[in-house]
Backbone bond lengths (Angstrom), bond angles and torsions (degrees), N, CA, C in turn:
res aa  C-N    CA-C-N  psi(-1)  N-CA   C-N-CA  omega(-1)  CA-C   N-CA-C  phi
1 M - - - 1.441 - - 1.486 110.08 -
2 I 1.276 118.72 -52.45 1.455 124.01 176.77 1.527 110.17 -60.17
3 R 1.311 112.84 -40.70 1.425 118.72 -177.97 1.527 109.00 -63.96
4 N 1.301 117.25 -42.11 1.502 122.09 177.35 1.499 112.56 -62.08
5 K 1.350 116.02 -37.78 1.444 119.45 177.48 1.506 111.48 -68.30
6 L 1.286 116.63 -41.60 1.487 121.06 176.45 1.504 111.75 -62.80
7 T 1.308 118.16 -41.25 1.434 123.01 177.24 1.520 111.02 -62.99
8 F 1.323 117.72 -42.09 1.384 122.52 179.97 1.530 111.15 -67.02
9 I 1.338 117.17 -44.34 1.412 122.60 177.92 1.538 110.51 -61.18
10 T 1.366 114.50 -41.40 1.502 118.08 177.59 1.490 112.28 -61.58
11 Q 1.317 114.93 -42.57 1.499 119.44 179.73 1.519 112.33 -64.71
12 I 1.323 115.69 -41.66 1.508 120.38 174.57 1.554 108.93 -60.39
13 A 1.337 117.96 -45.51 1.481 121.68 -177.92 1.564 108.14 -61.57
14 E 1.331 117.21 -41.74 1.414 120.09 -179.08 1.546 111.21 -64.59
15 I 1.311 115.06 -42.00 1.531 118.91 177.92 1.506 109.09 -63.35
16 I 1.340 117.86 -43.22 1.460 121.08 179.54 1.510 109.12 -64.01
17 S 1.323 119.60 -42.59 1.466 123.01 178.31 1.532 110.25 -61.60
18 A 1.341 117.44 -42.74 1.449 120.13 -179.68 1.502 110.40 -63.79
19 I 1.336 117.57 -42.34 1.470 121.31 178.08 1.507 108.76 -61.62
20 A 1.308 116.93 -44.93 1.484 121.42 -178.21 1.529 109.58 -59.85
21 V 1.360 117.40 -43.99 1.477 121.59 177.13 1.477 112.05 -59.61
22 V 1.339 118.13 -45.43 1.428 122.68 177.63 1.496 112.31 -60.14
23 L 1.334 117.15 -46.94 1.460 121.28 179.76 1.521 110.20 -64.46
24 S 1.334 119.07 -38.18 1.432 121.67 177.71 1.502 110.32 -63.52
25 L 1.317 116.53 -43.07 1.509 116.89 177.37 1.504 113.53 -65.28
26 I 1.294 117.71 -37.05 1.491 120.60 173.81 1.499 110.59 -60.99
27 Y 1.358 118.95 -44.40 1.426 122.83 179.44 1.521 110.02 -63.20
28 V 1.337 119.39 -45.85 1.454 123.19 -179.38 1.589 108.25 -61.93
29 G 1.338 114.59 -41.56 1.505 116.72 178.21 1.465 113.06 -58.67
30 I 1.347 116.27 -45.15 1.483 122.73 -179.47 1.539 109.85 -63.63
31 Q 1.339 116.95 -39.66 1.490 121.32 178.03 1.552 109.93 -65.72
32 V 1.313 117.83 -44.01 1.442 121.71 179.27 1.558 109.36 -61.21
33 N 1.306 114.76 -43.86 1.498 118.06 -179.58 1.541 111.11 -64.41
34 Q 1.308 116.20 -41.15 1.487 118.57 -179.79 1.606 109.15 -67.21
35 N 1.323 115.75 -39.37 1.435 121.88 -179.60 1.569 110.48 -64.40
36 T 1.340 114.75 -40.77 1.450 122.02 177.01 1.518 111.71 -61.53
37 K 1.342 116.68 -46.38 1.456 122.95 177.60 1.522 110.60 -60.54
38 A 1.346 115.08 -42.73 1.449 118.56 -178.75 1.523 111.66 -66.29
39 T 1.358 116.91 -38.30 1.464 121.93 176.43 1.531 111.28 -64.34
40 Q 1.331 115.41 -47.74 1.406 119.75 -178.29 1.555 111.05 -63.20
41 S 1.313 114.45 -36.19 1.496 120.76 176.26 1.488 111.51 -62.00
42 A 1.348 115.49 -46.03 1.456 120.44 -179.77 1.547 110.02 -61.71
43 I 1.354 115.92 -42.69 1.457 118.69 -179.99 1.532 110.09 -63.73
44 R 1.364 115.17 -42.30 1.437 118.37 -179.47 1.553 110.81 -64.78
45 Q 1.318 115.60 -39.52 1.468 120.13 179.01 1.535 109.36 -62.06
46 S 1.281 117.39 -41.22 1.488 120.50 179.49 1.543 108.99 -64.24
47 V 1.335 117.24 -44.56 1.498 118.99 177.39 1.494 113.09 -59.33
48 A 1.318 114.41 -43.89 1.464 122.79 177.60 1.509 113.32 -60.95
49 D 1.326 114.44 -41.42 1.507 121.59 179.74 1.533 108.44 -64.10
50 N 1.399 116.80 -42.15 1.465 119.71 178.70 1.510 111.83 -64.78
51 D 1.334 116.40 -44.53 1.473 119.72 175.61 1.486 114.35 -54.65
52 I 1.321 113.42 -49.73 1.474 122.11 -179.41 1.497 110.05 -60.96
53 T 1.298 117.70 -47.69 1.447 120.71 -178.79 1.567 108.58 -59.54
54 Y 1.307 118.16 -45.81 1.457 122.27 178.49 1.542 110.05 -59.72
55 L 1.306 119.91 -50.72 1.378 122.28 -176.39 1.523 112.51 -65.28
56 M 1.303 118.75 -30.87 1.455 122.09 177.61 1.511 113.51 -69.42
57 T 1.297 117.22 -19.52 1.491 118.85 -179.75 1.487 111.03 -63.36
58 S 1.346 117.54 -23.06 1.477 117.75 179.74 1.536 114.08 -90.49
59 L 1.311 118.40 1.90 1.456 122.44 -178.31 1.507 109.45 -89.95
60 D 1.332 113.45 137.30 1.481 122.50 175.46 1.483 108.06 -115.14
61 N 1.340 118.80 108.71 1.420 120.11 -173.45 1.536 115.32 -64.58
62 S 1.304 116.32 -27.48 1.471 119.99 177.57 1.531 110.98 -67.82
63 I 1.381 115.76 -40.83 1.429 119.92 175.49 1.518 110.56 -67.98
64 L 1.269 117.98 -42.63 1.488 122.49 176.45 1.472 113.74 -56.61
65 A 1.347 115.96 -42.19 1.441 119.88 -177.36 1.576 108.16 -64.39
66 V 1.335 117.72 -46.84 1.446 123.05 -179.58 1.622 108.67 -61.89
67 A 1.318 112.90 -46.47 1.466 117.22 -178.98 1.550 110.93 -63.66
68 S 1.266 118.79 -39.84 1.471 120.94 177.32 1.561 110.59 -64.84
69 Y 1.297 117.19 -40.48 1.437 122.09 177.18 1.531 108.52 -60.02
70 K 1.314 116.66 -46.04 1.466 120.96 -175.59 1.555 108.06 -66.89
71 V 1.267 119.85 -39.00 1.469 120.91 177.54 1.485 111.48 -64.20
72 E 1.331 118.05 -43.24 1.466 119.63 -179.83 1.497 111.64 -66.89
73 N 1.339 119.29 -26.84 1.449 121.80 -178.16 1.498 114.68 -107.16
74 D 1.372 114.17 16.59 1.452 122.85 175.18 1.567 112.40 54.04
75 I 1.323 114.88 44.62 1.449 123.25 175.98 1.530 107.75 -104.66
76 E 1.305 113.89 138.97 1.502 120.16 -177.88 1.534 111.78 -59.28
77 L 1.300 116.86 137.94 1.447 122.03 179.09 1.466 113.26 -92.72
78 S 1.325 118.77 148.96 1.533 122.25 171.92 1.511 104.94 -77.56
79 G 1.291 114.13 168.69 1.442 120.33 175.61 1.525 114.19 -62.07
80 V 1.335 115.47 -40.04 1.437 118.53 177.60 1.560 111.08 -64.66
81 E 1.222 116.54 -41.92 1.471 122.49 179.21 1.512 110.91 -59.45
82 M 1.396 116.11 -49.81 1.435 119.73 176.85 1.526 112.81 -61.76
83 S 1.302 115.92 -37.88 1.450 120.38 176.77 1.481 113.21 -62.11
84 Q 1.346 119.92 -36.92 1.415 125.30 178.65 1.538 108.96 -71.02
85 L 1.291 116.24 -40.84 1.493 118.46 177.50 1.508 112.23 -63.50
86 V 1.348 114.44 -39.87 1.490 118.24 175.33 1.501 112.67 -63.01
87 A 1.379 115.70 -43.18 1.433 119.89 178.83 1.542 112.20 -63.30
88 R 1.342 116.98 -36.68 1.446 121.01 176.03 1.517 110.89 -64.73
89 Q 1.332 117.94 -39.61 1.458 119.36 177.11 1.500 113.04 -69.89
90 H 1.330 116.03 -27.33 1.447 116.57 174.90 1.560 111.76 -64.15
91 V 1.333 113.89 -40.28 1.504 118.95 176.33 1.550 107.97 -64.01
92 N 1.337 116.23 -44.16 1.433 121.46 -175.90 1.560 110.03 -62.12
93 F 1.302 118.04 -41.35 1.451 122.00 176.70 1.521 115.91 -71.20
94 R 1.310 115.51 -25.49 1.473 118.88 171.45 1.548 111.39 -65.30
95 V 1.335 114.20 -38.21 1.437 120.78 175.02 1.558 110.84 -64.14
96 F 1.339 116.75 -42.55 1.452 121.31 177.04 1.508 110.13 -62.16
97 E 1.391 116.19 -44.32 1.432 119.86 -178.30 1.552 111.26 -59.42
98 N 1.317 115.04 -41.49 1.482 118.64 178.89 1.523 109.88 -67.99
99 A 1.308 117.17 -38.65 1.464 117.16 178.54 1.575 110.59 -67.20
100 F 1.309 117.50 -33.70 1.445 119.34 175.66 1.524 110.73 -64.53
101 Y 1.340 116.56 -42.98 1.456 119.82 176.93 1.544 110.84 -56.53
102 Q 1.334 115.90 -44.45 1.448 123.85 178.56 1.514 110.60 -59.25
103 Y 1.321 114.96 -41.86 1.436 122.09 -179.52 1.535 109.76 -66.91
104 E 1.312 115.46 -43.83 1.524 117.57 177.79 1.476 113.03 -63.76
105 Q 1.325 119.44 -28.07 1.429 123.45 177.25 1.510 112.90 -85.30
106 E 1.320 115.24 2.75 1.474 124.00 -178.60 1.498 112.99 62.85
107 L 1.339 116.29 31.08 1.466 122.09 176.43 1.595 112.17 -104.67
108 L 1.294 114.65 -4.29 1.443 123.57 175.43 1.528 109.61 -120.75
109 E 1.319 119.43 131.67 1.452 122.34 -176.08 1.519 110.68 -64.20
110 P 1.296 116.27 142.27 1.517 119.39 180.00 1.546 109.02 -57.32
111 E 1.287 120.31 -36.68 1.482 122.62 179.94 1.498 111.21 -58.81
112 T 1.318 116.39 -40.42 1.455 120.72 178.77 1.484 111.70 -66.14
113 W 1.356 117.95 -43.89 1.437 120.23 -178.52 1.561 110.01 -69.25
114 T 1.313 116.71 -32.60 1.502 118.12 176.61 1.447 110.87 -62.31
115 R 1.351 116.10 -40.27 1.448 121.35 177.77 1.544 110.78 -62.82
116 Y 1.325 117.39 -43.31 1.471 121.59 176.48 1.533 111.08 -61.86
117 R 1.293 117.85 -39.93 1.493 120.37 178.49 1.540 112.24 -59.20
118 V 1.350 115.12 -35.36 1.485 118.43 178.69 1.513 108.66 -71.60
119 I 1.295 120.59 -38.79 1.469 122.97 177.70 1.525 110.97 -66.67
120 I 1.352 118.01 -41.14 1.448 121.74 177.67 1.492 112.49 -61.87
121 L 1.315 115.27 -45.50 1.445 120.01 177.59 1.522 111.75 -60.30
122 S 1.302 116.27 -47.06 1.453 119.46 176.76 1.520 112.60 -59.45
123 L 1.327 118.34 -46.05 1.412 120.01 -179.42 1.572 113.16 -62.17
124 I 1.323 116.70 -45.61 1.431 118.41 -176.62 1.541 112.47 -70.57
125 T 1.296 115.77 -33.76 1.463 119.10 -177.90 1.546 114.22 -87.85
126 N 1.312 117.60 -24.17 1.408 121.76 -174.15 1.574 116.73 -113.50
127 N 1.359 114.76 -14.29 1.456 118.03 -171.68 1.517 107.26 -119.41
128 P 1.371 116.43 110.56 1.485 121.29 -177.65 1.512 112.94 -54.64
129 A 1.357 116.55 -36.37 1.475 116.91 -179.01 1.501 111.18 -68.60
130 S 1.315 117.85 -40.52 1.503 121.43 177.09 1.515 108.62 -61.29
131 K 1.367 117.21 -47.09 1.431 117.14 -175.77 1.542 110.84 -64.46
132 K 1.327 117.53 -40.77 1.464 121.24 176.78 1.501 110.57 -62.83
133 M 1.307 118.16 -44.55 1.467 122.34 179.83 1.546 109.93 -58.74
134 W 1.366 117.31 -44.95 1.419 121.31 179.87 1.533 112.52 -60.11
135 I 1.344 112.98 -46.76 1.454 120.91 -178.65 1.544 110.14 -59.58
136 Q 1.312 115.09 -43.32 1.457 121.33 -177.47 1.523 114.77 -76.67
137 N 1.305 115.37 -32.64 1.470 119.26 -171.27 1.516 118.99 -118.61
138 E 1.323 115.08 4.90 1.470 118.76 -175.86 1.507 112.33 -48.89
139 N 1.292 117.71 -45.43 1.455 121.26 -177.33 1.540 116.62 -67.84
140 S 1.324 114.75 -9.45 1.465 119.09 177.86 1.543 112.51 -85.70
141 F 1.354 114.85 -5.17 1.496 119.49 178.59 1.507 109.88 -97.77
142 T 1.289 116.31 164.91 1.478 119.18 178.63 1.489 111.84 -64.27
143 D 1.336 117.04 152.31 1.440 121.72 -177.91 1.565 109.73 -60.25
144 S 1.281 118.85 -38.07 1.432 121.68 -176.79 1.558 110.02 -67.88
145 F 1.320 117.37 -36.51 1.457 121.73 177.50 1.517 110.97 -71.23
146 Q 1.326 117.77 -40.56 1.457 122.27 175.25 1.526 110.16 -56.95
147 K 1.370 113.55 -46.10 1.493 117.03 -179.75 1.503 112.31 -63.58
148 E 1.302 116.53 -38.63 1.483 121.94 178.97 1.562 108.95 -63.23
149 I 1.339 118.04 -43.28 1.450 120.04 -179.69 1.527 110.19 -64.68
150 R 1.334 116.55 -42.01 1.500 118.98 177.99 1.523 108.55 -63.20
151 Q 1.333 118.36 -36.54 1.454 118.39 179.25 1.570 110.77 -69.85
152 I 1.276 120.12 -36.23 1.426 123.25 179.03 1.540 106.55 -65.08
153 L 1.313 118.00 -45.52 1.481 120.90 179.64 1.538 113.29 -65.44
154 N 1.341 115.52 -38.63 1.466 118.54 178.56 1.562 112.48 -68.16
155 E 1.284 115.72 -35.60 1.472 119.32 175.78 1.522 109.03 -61.65
156 E 1.344 118.49 -42.68 1.405 121.88 177.66 1.507 113.08 -59.64
157 N 1.269 118.51 -40.93 1.486 125.30 177.62 1.559 108.44 -56.23
158 V 1.282 119.50 -43.85 1.439 123.17 -179.37 1.476 108.92 -63.45
159 I 1.366 116.95 -44.91 1.482 119.04 -176.78 1.510 109.60 -68.33
160 T 1.317 117.67 -45.28 1.491 118.30 -175.23 1.536 110.26 -66.21
161 E 1.302 119.74 -27.45 1.447 120.10 -179.16 1.539 110.67 -77.03
162 Q 1.300 118.57 -15.07 1.451 121.05 -179.98 1.561 112.58 -94.14
163 R 1.267 118.04 -11.53 1.472 117.58 -179.02 1.531 108.39 -129.13
164 P 1.351 114.08 128.96 1.431 119.50 179.13 1.545 109.81 -77.69
165 Y 1.367 116.98 139.07 1.412 121.18 170.98 1.478 109.14 -168.21
166 N 1.322 117.87 164.27 1.452 121.77 179.49 1.487 108.16 -83.83
167 A 1.315 115.99 84.52 1.443 122.32 -174.76 1.541 113.28 -77.15
168 K 1.298 114.88 150.33 1.466 122.50 170.21 1.501 106.09 -118.02
169 D 1.332 117.16 147.06 1.432 118.46 175.57 1.521 109.57 -74.30
170 S 1.350 114.18 179.91 1.484 118.01 -174.52 1.548 112.35 -68.34
171 L 1.324 118.96 -11.61 1.448 120.05 177.38 1.517 112.20 -97.10
172 G 1.314 117.12 6.28 1.451 122.92 177.26 1.486 115.81 81.82
173 Q 1.377 117.08 15.94 1.413 121.66 179.84 1.568 110.50 -100.70
174 N 1.308 118.12 144.59 1.454 118.83 176.16 1.499 112.74 -61.42
175 K 1.291 118.05 148.37 1.431 121.64 -178.51 1.487 114.76 -91.45
176 D 1.289 118.08 24.54 1.523 121.10 -175.18 1.464 110.76 -86.46
């Protein structure tokens, strides 16, 4: 009788041990997965930082300041000024691309990415330099980021078709 009780208790302890081992392995697997994501994210951040640093070498802040002033005051830009604004938007969109990667890896909050989507939409639809940059450089971005931008723009088309207004295209010209 005592022997049967000890055998029963031993079997229960073995089952509990086996369950604890399985749970420990699941926990370790989750930790390894999270560590892998964090490592990949750090590598991606380093690559993005290098890209941005390289792209910024072509920017001239004195030209950008004048170009920004001209845009704000609806003054025609020179070719060099437009080129500088396009180059600045290329840097800007590299930052967005990295943020999108972080979002895909679940390392950036959905609320933050939603805010970036609004900014991206506004830039491409309202900022001629952003639009020109995207047309010229779209293929230099990752496929997943290109797809996300197309989705953002397609969502806008649905919204604008549902509400009447006197729209202007992204170059400031009436759409009539």
